[in-house]
N, C-alpha and C positions, 0 to 999 in steps of 0.2 A: 880433242882432249876432254871437253865437257860432255860430248856425246858418249864417249867411251865410259866415263864415270857414271853417267846416267844409265847406260846399258848394264854395267856391273851392279849398280844399286838395284835395278829392276830384277836382275837375276837373283840377287841376294834376297829380295823381298819375296819372290816366287818360291825360293827354296825354304824360307821361313814359313810361308803359308802351307807348303807341302808337309813340312815337319810338324806344324801345329795340327794339321788334319790327321796325320799318322798318330801323334800322341793322343789326340781325342779318341781315335778309334781304339787304341790300346786301353785307354781309361774306361771306355764303354765295355770292352771285353772283360776287363778286370771286375767291373761292377757286376756284370752278368754272372761271372764265375762265382763271385762272393754270394750273390743271391742264390745260385744253384746249390752251393755248399750249405748255406743256411737252411734252405728247404730240405735238403737231404738230412741234415742233422735234426731238424724238427720232426721229420718222418721217423727217424731212428728213435728219437726220444719218445714219440707217441707209441711206437711199436714195443718199447721196453716197459711200458706201464701196465 
């Protein structure tokens, strides 16, 4: 019984670690996209002057 609970807890922790890694990757992608958009807007702004 205890071994089964430990096994389930370990699987849960591994799932949480994978989810955190995925969310961090998505956050990094979002930040890069925001940077790319800001650079594009800055270029457009300079071109319109």
